[in-house]
C-alpha positions as CSV (number, residue, x, y, z in Angstrom):
1,M,134.3,44.8,69.5
2,A,137.9,46.0,70.2
3,K,138.8,49.6,70.0
4,I,141.9,50.7,68.1
5,L,143.7,53.9,67.3
6,I,144.1,55.1,63.8
7,G,146.2,58.3,63.8
8,K,144.7,60.4,66.6
9,Y,141.2,58.9,66.1
10,E,139.6,56.1,68.1
11,A,138.1,53.4,65.8
12,T,136.2,50.1,66.1
13,I,135.9,47.1,63.7
14,Y,133.0,44.7,64.1
15,P,131.3,41.9,62.1
16,E,128.4,43.0,60.0
17,G,126.6,40.9,57.3
18,D,129.1,38.9,55.3
19,G,132.1,40.9,56.3
20,F,133.2,43.7,58.7
21,T,132.5,47.3,59.2
22,G,135.0,49.8,60.7
23,A,134.0,53.1,62.2
24,V,136.2,56.1,63.2
25,S,134.8,58.5,65.8
26,L,135.2,62.1,64.7
27,G,133.6,63.7,67.7
28,F,130.4,65.6,67.8
29,A,128.7,67.8,65.2
30,P,127.3,71.3,66.3
31,D,123.9,69.7,66.6
32,G,125.2,67.2,69.2
33,K,125.1,64.2,67.0
34,R,128.1,61.8,66.9
35,R,130.2,62.1,63.7
36,R,131.5,58.7,62.4
37,L,133.4,57.7,59.3
38,K,132.6,54.1,58.2
39,R,134.2,51.7,55.8
40,K,133.3,48.1,54.9
41,G,135.2,45.1,53.7
42,K,135.5,41.3,53.6
43,T,138.2,41.1,56.3
44,K,139.3,43.1,59.3
45,T,142.6,43.8,57.6
46,Q,140.9,45.2,54.5
47,V,138.7,47.4,56.7
48,K,141.6,48.6,58.7
49,D,143.5,49.6,55.6
50,K,140.5,51.5,54.3
51,L,140.1,53.3,57.6
52,I,143.8,54.3,57.6
53,K,143.5,55.7,54.0
54,A,140.2,57.5,54.9
55,V,141.9,59.1,57.9
56,K,144.9,60.2,55.8
57,D,142.5,61.7,53.3
58,L,140.6,63.4,56.1
59,E,143.7,65.0,57.5
60,A,144.7,66.1,53.9
61,G,141.3,67.8,53.6
62,V,139.7,65.3,51.2
63,T,135.9,65.3,51.7
64,A,134.8,62.8,49.0
65,S,133.1,59.6,50.1
66,E,134.5,56.3,49.0
67,N,131.6,56.1,46.5
68,Y,132.5,59.3,44.6
69,T,133.3,58.0,41.1
70,V,135.0,59.3,38.0
71,R,131.4,59.6,36.5
72,D,130.5,61.9,39.4
73,A,133.7,64.0,38.9
74,V,133.1,64.4,35.2
75,N,129.5,65.2,35.6
76,D,130.3,67.8,38.3
77,W,132.9,69.4,35.9
78,L,130.4,69.4,33.0
79,S,127.8,71.2,35.2
80,K,130.1,73.6,37.0
81,G,133.4,73.8,35.0
82,L,132.2,75.1,31.7
83,K,130.4,78.3,32.7
84,G,130.7,81.0,30.1
85,R,131.6,78.6,27.3
86,S,129.5,78.5,24.1
87,E,126.8,75.9,23.6
88,A,128.8,74.3,20.9
89,T,131.8,73.9,23.2
90,I,129.7,72.4,26.0
91,T,128.0,70.0,23.6
92,K,131.4,68.8,22.3
93,Q,132.8,68.3,25.7
94,R,129.8,66.4,26.9
95,I,129.9,64.1,23.9
96,L,133.6,63.4,24.5
97,A,133.0,62.8,28.2
98,E,130.1,60.5,27.8
99,T,131.5,58.6,24.8
100,H,135.0,58.0,25.9
101,V,135.5,58.8,29.6
102,I,132.3,57.9,31.5
103,S,131.7,54.8,29.5
104,K,135.2,53.4,30.2
105,L,136.2,54.8,33.6
106,G,132.9,56.0,35.0
107,K,132.4,53.3,37.6
108,T,135.9,53.6,39.1
109,T,135.9,55.6,42.4
110,L,138.0,58.7,42.0
111,Q,140.2,57.8,45.0
112,D,140.9,54.3,43.5
113,L,141.9,55.7,40.1
114,R,145.6,55.2,39.3
115,A,148.0,56.4,36.6
116,D,148.1,52.8,35.3
117,H,144.3,52.9,34.7
118,V,144.6,56.1,32.8
119,D,147.5,54.8,30.7
120,E,145.6,51.6,29.8
121,W,142.5,53.6,29.0
122,L,144.3,56.0,26.6
123,D,146.2,53.1,25.0
124,E,142.9,51.4,24.2
125,L,141.5,54.6,22.7
126,S,144.6,55.3,20.7
127,S,143.8,52.7,18.1
128,G,140.5,54.3,17.1
129,L,140.9,58.1,17.8
130,A,143.1,60.7,16.1
131,T,145.8,62.2,18.2
132,R,144.0,65.6,18.4
133,T,140.8,63.9,19.7
134,L,142.8,61.7,22.1
135,R,144.3,64.9,23.6
136,D,140.8,66.4,23.9
137,V,139.5,63.3,25.7
138,H,142.5,63.2,28.0
139,S,142.0,66.9,28.8
140,V,138.4,66.2,29.8
141,L,139.6,63.7,32.5
142,K,142.4,66.0,33.6
143,R,140.1,69.0,34.0
144,A,137.4,67.0,35.8
145,I,139.9,65.7,38.4
146,R,141.5,69.2,38.7
147,Q,138.1,70.5,39.7
148,A,137.6,67.7,42.1
149,Q,141.0,68.6,43.7
150,V,139.9,72.2,44.1
151,R,136.8,70.9,45.9
152,D,138.8,68.6,48.1
153,K,137.5,65.4,46.6
154,V,140.9,63.9,45.8
155,V,144.5,64.7,46.6
156,R,146.4,63.9,43.4
157,N,145.4,64.3,39.7
158,V,146.7,61.0,38.4
159,A,145.6,62.0,34.8
160,E,148.2,64.7,34.7
161,L,150.9,62.1,35.5
162,V,150.3,60.4,32.2
163,T,151.4,61.4,28.7
164,T,148.8,61.4,25.9
165,P,149.9,58.7,23.4
166,T,149.8,59.2,19.6
167,G,146.5,58.2,18.0
168,K,145.7,57.2,14.5
169,D,146.4,59.6,11.7
170,G,143.6,62.1,11.3
171,R,142.6,63.8,8.1
172,P,145.4,66.3,7.3
173,S,144.5,69.8,6.4
174,K,145.3,70.7,2.8
175,A,145.6,73.7,0.6
176,L,144.3,74.6,-2.8
177,T,146.8,75.0,-5.6
178,R,146.8,78.3,-7.5
179,K,144.9,76.6,-10.3
180,Q,142.4,75.1,-7.9
181,A,142.0,78.4,-6.1
182,E,141.1,80.1,-9.4
183,S,138.5,77.5,-10.1
184,V,137.0,77.9,-6.7
185,L,136.8,81.6,-7.0
186,K,135.1,81.2,-10.4
187,A,132.6,78.7,-9.1
188,A,131.9,80.9,-6.1
189,E,130.7,83.8,-8.3
190,S,127.2,82.3,-8.5
191,S,127.1,81.5,-4.7
192,E,125.8,83.6,-1.9
193,L,129.2,82.7,-0.3
194,H,131.2,84.4,-3.0
195,A,132.5,87.4,-1.0
196,Y,133.1,85.1,2.0
197,V,135.3,82.8,-0.1
198,V,137.2,85.7,-1.7
199,I,137.9,87.4,1.6
200,S,138.9,84.1,3.3
201,L,141.2,83.1,0.4
202,T,142.8,86.4,-0.3
203,T,143.3,87.6,3.3
204,G,143.8,84.4,5.3
205,V,141.2,85.4,8.0
206,R,139.9,82.5,10.2
207,T,136.4,81.3,9.3
208,E,135.1,82.5,12.7
209,E,136.6,85.9,12.0
210,A,134.9,86.1,8.6
211,R,131.5,85.1,10.1
212,A,131.9,87.9,12.7
213,L,133.0,90.7,10.2
214,R,130.8,93.8,10.6
215,W,130.2,96.4,7.9
216,D,131.6,99.2,10.1
217,H,134.8,97.2,10.2
218,V,135.1,97.4,6.4
219,V,137.0,100.6,5.8
220,A,138.1,102.8,2.9
221,W,141.2,105.0,2.8
222,L,140.6,108.8,2.4
223,P,143.8,110.3,1.0
224,A,142.7,113.9,1.9
225,S,142.4,113.2,5.6
226,K,144.8,110.3,5.6
227,T,142.4,108.1,7.6
228,W,140.5,104.9,7.2
229,R,136.7,105.4,7.5
230,P,133.9,102.8,7.6
231,V,132.2,102.1,4.2
232,T,128.9,102.5,6.1
233,E,129.8,106.2,6.3
234,V,131.8,106.9,3.1
235,G,130.7,104.2,0.7
236,F,132.7,102.1,-1.8
237,K,133.7,104.9,-4.2
238,H,137.3,104.8,-3.2
239,K,140.5,103.0,-4.3
240,R,141.8,101.3,-1.2
241,F,139.9,99.3,1.4
242,A,140.8,97.3,4.5
243,I,139.1,95.2,7.1
244,Y,139.5,95.4,10.9
245,V,139.8,91.8,12.1
246,W,138.9,92.6,15.7
247,R,136.1,90.1,16.3
248,A,135.4,86.4,15.9
249,D,132.4,84.1,16.3
250,R,133.6,83.0,19.7
251,V,132.3,83.3,23.3
252,G,132.9,87.0,24.2
253,G,133.2,88.0,20.5
254,D,136.9,88.5,20.7
255,T,139.6,87.1,18.3
256,K,141.5,84.0,19.2
257,T,144.4,85.9,20.8
258,R,145.3,89.6,21.3
259,K,147.8,89.3,18.4
260,S,145.0,88.1,16.2
261,R,143.5,91.7,16.3
262,R,144.8,93.2,13.1
263,T,144.0,95.4,10.1
264,L,144.4,94.0,6.6
265,E,144.3,95.9,3.4
266,L,142.1,94.2,0.8
267,P,143.2,93.1,-2.6
268,V,141.1,94.7,-5.4
269,L,139.3,91.4,-6.0
270,A,138.2,91.2,-2.4
271,A,137.1,94.8,-2.3
272,Q,135.0,94.4,-5.5
273,S,133.4,91.2,-4.1
274,L,132.4,93.0,-0.9
275,K,131.0,96.0,-2.8
276,Q,128.8,93.6,-4.9
277,H,127.9,91.7,-1.8
278,H,126.8,94.9,0.0
279,A,124.5,95.7,-2.9
280,R,123.0,92.2,-2.8
281,Q,122.5,92.4,0.9
282,A,120.7,95.7,0.6
283,A,118.3,94.0,-1.9
284,H,117.8,91.2,0.7
285,K,116.8,93.7,3.3
286,L,114.2,95.2,1.1
287,T,112.8,91.7,0.3
288,A,112.8,90.7,4.0
289,G,111.1,93.9,5.1
290,G,110.1,93.7,8.8
291,A,111.5,90.2,9.0
292,W,115.1,91.5,8.7
293,Q,117.1,91.4,11.9
294,E,119.9,94.0,11.9
295,H,123.2,92.7,13.2
296,N,125.4,94.8,10.9
297,L,127.1,91.6,9.8
298,A,128.8,91.5,6.4
299,F,128.0,87.8,6.1
300,C,124.6,86.6,7.3
301,R,121.5,84.7,6.4
302,S,118.8,86.2,4.2
303,D,117.0,87.6,7.2
304,G,120.2,89.3,8.7
305,T,120.8,86.7,11.4
306,P,124.3,85.3,11.9
307,L,125.7,82.4,9.9
308,D,126.6,79.2,11.7
309,A,129.7,77.1,10.9
310,G,127.6,74.2,9.6
311,S,125.7,76.2,7.0
312,V,129.0,77.8,5.8
313,R,130.6,74.3,5.5
314,R,127.7,73.0,3.5
315,A,127.6,76.0,1.1
316,F,131.4,75.8,0.6
317,R,131.2,72.1,-0.3
318,K,128.8,73.0,-3.1
319,V,131.3,75.6,-4.3
320,T,134.2,73.2,-4.3
321,N,132.1,70.5,-6.0
322,A,131.1,73.0,-8.8
323,A,134.8,73.9,-9.1
324,G,135.7,70.3,-9.9
325,V,137.9,69.8,-6.8
326,G,135.6,67.6,-4.9
327,T,133.6,68.0,-1.6
328,D,136.3,67.0,0.8
329,W,137.2,70.6,1.7
330,T,136.4,72.8,4.7
331,P,136.2,76.7,4.8
332,R,139.3,76.8,7.2
333,E,141.4,75.3,4.4
334,L,141.0,78.6,2.5
335,R,143.3,80.0,5.2
336,H,145.7,77.1,4.6
337,S,145.5,77.9,0.9
338,F,146.3,81.6,1.6
339,V,149.4,80.6,3.5
340,S,150.5,78.2,0.8
341,I,150.0,80.7,-2.1
342,M,151.8,83.4,-0.1
343,S,154.7,81.1,0.6
344,E,155.0,80.0,-3.1
345,Q,155.2,83.6,-4.1
346,G,158.2,84.2,-1.8
347,V,156.4,86.1,0.9
348,P,158.6,85.9,4.1
349,I,157.3,83.8,6.9
350,E,157.4,86.8,9.3
351,T,155.0,88.6,7.0
352,I,152.7,85.6,6.7
353,A,152.6,85.3,10.5
354,D,151.5,88.9,10.8
355,L,148.9,88.5,8.1
356,V,147.3,85.5,9.7
357,G,147.5,86.9,13.2
358,H,150.0,84.7,14.8
359,A,152.1,85.9,17.8
360,G,155.3,84.6,16.1
361,T,156.6,82.5,13.2
362,S,156.9,79.4,15.4
363,V,153.1,79.1,15.5
364,T,152.9,79.6,11.8
365,E,155.6,77.0,11.1
366,E,153.9,74.4,13.4
367,V,150.3,74.9,12.1
368,Y,151.1,75.4,8.5
369,R,154.3,73.3,8.1
370,H,152.8,71.5,5.1
371,Q,151.8,74.7,3.3
372,L,155.1,76.6,3.8
373,K,157.7,76.6,1.1
374,P,161.3,77.9,1.2
375,V,160.7,81.7,1.2
376,I,162.5,84.9,0.3
377,T,160.0,88.0,-0.1
378,K,152.8,91.5,1.0
379,G,149.4,90.5,1.3
380,A,147.1,92.6,-0.9
381,H,149.8,93.4,-3.4
382,T,150.7,89.7,-4.0
383,M,147.0,88.7,-4.3
384,N,146.4,91.5,-6.8
385,I,149.1,90.0,-9.0
386,I,147.8,86.5,-8.7
387,F,144.1,87.0,-9.1
388,G,144.0,90.2,-11.2
389,G,143.4,93.8,-10.4
390,K,145.9,96.6,-10.1
391,P,148.4,96.8,-7.3
392,S,147.4,99.3,-4.6
393,R,149.5,102.5,-4.4
């Protein structure tokens, strides 16, 4: 059992079982026990190479064992790297991780994972996943390895050295035509979702912003004092109304970005629908009695509790089906429709970007490139013209 030097460490390689074992002496632990780093292999050369790599990792501060796998890294990230995220986000990330990352790469040790492995894995997935999903899956691996780097489990993040390929075409978002929008508004009149649909279509708010809208953020203009006051204080007997889009159904309750915080004047149709909705909600409160849970939400369940995205999607499909435009629509496409209708009416892209809460026109152009038309010439005023009502003054 000859002794050799690997870097500054003394090591030995000796026969064991069907192969060889190598051990590097790392001195003594505080409790007096000898510290040794071991690696196994079929040949002495293989073991020596493993010991050299292990010593390099040790000197670089890497603490992971040679058995620490991609599965371990991903599971560690799922348990420690998603703190503060919503339950829905955690569930989504876990499904992506288990379905596409762990099942394909999970058995590979993290230190053996190479950029070529990641490339081949993504190429295989690209035939079955949309580009957006492919990016999300790639992100799971990158973030899991990034966390492993922070914890000294690996030196390089090979997933960040690879470009996400293009996946298969996903379902493109679409927009209602003006005629379809009128049909949807008409069909929504008999739905509990009526005001939700009207607000979403005529102001372009995100669906998570609509779900989080509170009654004290629905405001009326008082000409005498030249101030906006909540309808919870001054009621609906006024001419002009607006909504404070300051919250969203997201972790922390804030809007998507700081620029997304905005105040939007309401078209007459939207203000009327909210007034009617407020009266219906008051009736629901009386019916629910002690079962009512007060959250001050403009849009909620019949007991006052918050709406979830799934229930809104299902109710909206019923509306679009009744409108004769089919069921292949999602609530977020009301926002796309808002952008499209605004663009068709000649509203400048700069104004549209402000209305939908984008930091600049480049985001609007990228996200809504299919809905934007060549433009020349404002929110509530334009919608009043399209869907009836008198322009605000």
